[in-house]
C-alpha positions in Angstrom: -46.7 31.0 -41.3 -46.6 29.5 -44.8 -48.8 26.5 -43.8 -51.8 28.6 -43.2 -54.2 29.6 -46.1 -55.9 32.9 -46.5 -59.5 33.0 -45.2 -61.7 31.6 -48.0 -59.0 30.9 -50.6 -57.5 27.6 -51.5 -53.8 27.3 -51.4 -52.0 27.4 -54.7 -49.8 24.5 -55.3 -47.2 24.0 -57.9 -49.1 20.8 -59.1 -52.2 22.8 -60.2 -52.6 21.9 -63.9 -52.8 24.8 -66.4 -54.6 24.4 -69.7 -52.1 24.8 -72.7 -54.5 24.5 -75.4 -55.0 27.4 -77.8 -58.4 28.5 -79.0 -59.2 27.5 -82.4 -60.3 30.1 -84.9 -64.0 30.8 -84.8 -64.7 31.1 -88.6 -63.5 32.9 -91.7 -64.1 36.7 -91.4 -63.1 39.0 -94.4 -60.5 41.5 -93.6 -61.8 44.4 -95.9 -65.5 44.1 -96.5 -67.7 47.2 -96.7 -70.9 45.2 -96.0 -70.9 45.4 -92.2 -70.8 49.3 -92.2 -73.6 49.3 -95.0 -75.8 46.8 -92.8 -75.3 49.2 -90.0 -76.2 52.1 -92.0 -79.2 50.5 -93.3 -80.5 49.5 -89.9 -80.1 53.1 -88.6 -81.9 54.5 -91.6 -84.6 52.0 -91.1 -84.9 52.9 -87.4 -85.1 56.5 -88.1 -87.7 55.8 -90.8 -89.9 54.0 -88.3 -89.7 57.2 -86.3 -90.0 59.9 -89.0 -91.9 58.4 -91.9 -92.7 55.4 -94.1 -90.6 56.8 -97.1 -87.5 56.8 -94.9 -88.1 53.1 -93.6 -88.5 51.9 -97.1 -85.2 53.4 -98.1 -83.5 51.9 -94.9 -85.2 48.5 -95.7 -83.8 48.6 -99.3 -80.4 49.5 -98.0 -80.5 46.8 -95.4 -81.6 44.0 -97.8 -79.0 44.8 -100.3 -76.2 44.8 -97.4 -77.5 41.6 -96.2 -77.6 40.2 -99.8 -74.1 41.6 -100.3 -72.7 39.9 -97.0 -74.2 36.5 -97.9 -73.0 36.5 -101.4 -69.7 38.1 -101.0 -67.8 34.9 -101.1 -70.2 32.6 -102.9 -67.9 31.6 -105.7 -64.9 31.1 -103.5 -65.0 27.3 -103.5 -65.5 27.3 -107.2 -62.5 29.6 -107.6 -60.4 27.4 -105.4 -61.2 24.3 -107.5 -60.2 25.7 -110.8 -56.8 24.3 -112.1 -53.7 26.1 -110.7 -51.5 27.7 -113.0 -53.5 26.9 -116.1 -54.9 30.3 -116.7 -53.4 32.5 -119.5 -52.9 36.5 -119.2 -53.8 38.8 -122.1 -50.6 38.1 -123.9 -51.2 34.3 -124.2 -48.4 33.1 -121.9 -48.9 31.4 -118.6 -49.0 33.6 -115.6 -46.2 32.7 -113.0 -48.1 34.2 -110.0 -51.4 33.3 -108.6 -53.9 36.1 -108.1 -56.5 34.0 -106.2 -57.1 34.6 -102.6 -56.7 31.7 -100.1 
């Protein structure tokens, strides 16, 4: 009874290898960014402007262009910020700060 396989299916054996690799992270995605929402808003206003009038399309294009620029330049200085000397910055009182405020 156990030796027969179901019609069309291969029997499952205990020696079937399973992949134990974990997927790697795709990329860095900012956790609290307003720019994806602004990009969507600009695209909607641009689409409505194509339907209703040139003036609305121009406003939508401006919002969309600003949002894409914001997305691109949001972390432009991130590498330069990382390469600065750690702990060498002084706060307003002139003493060295003990905690780092830089993001990873």
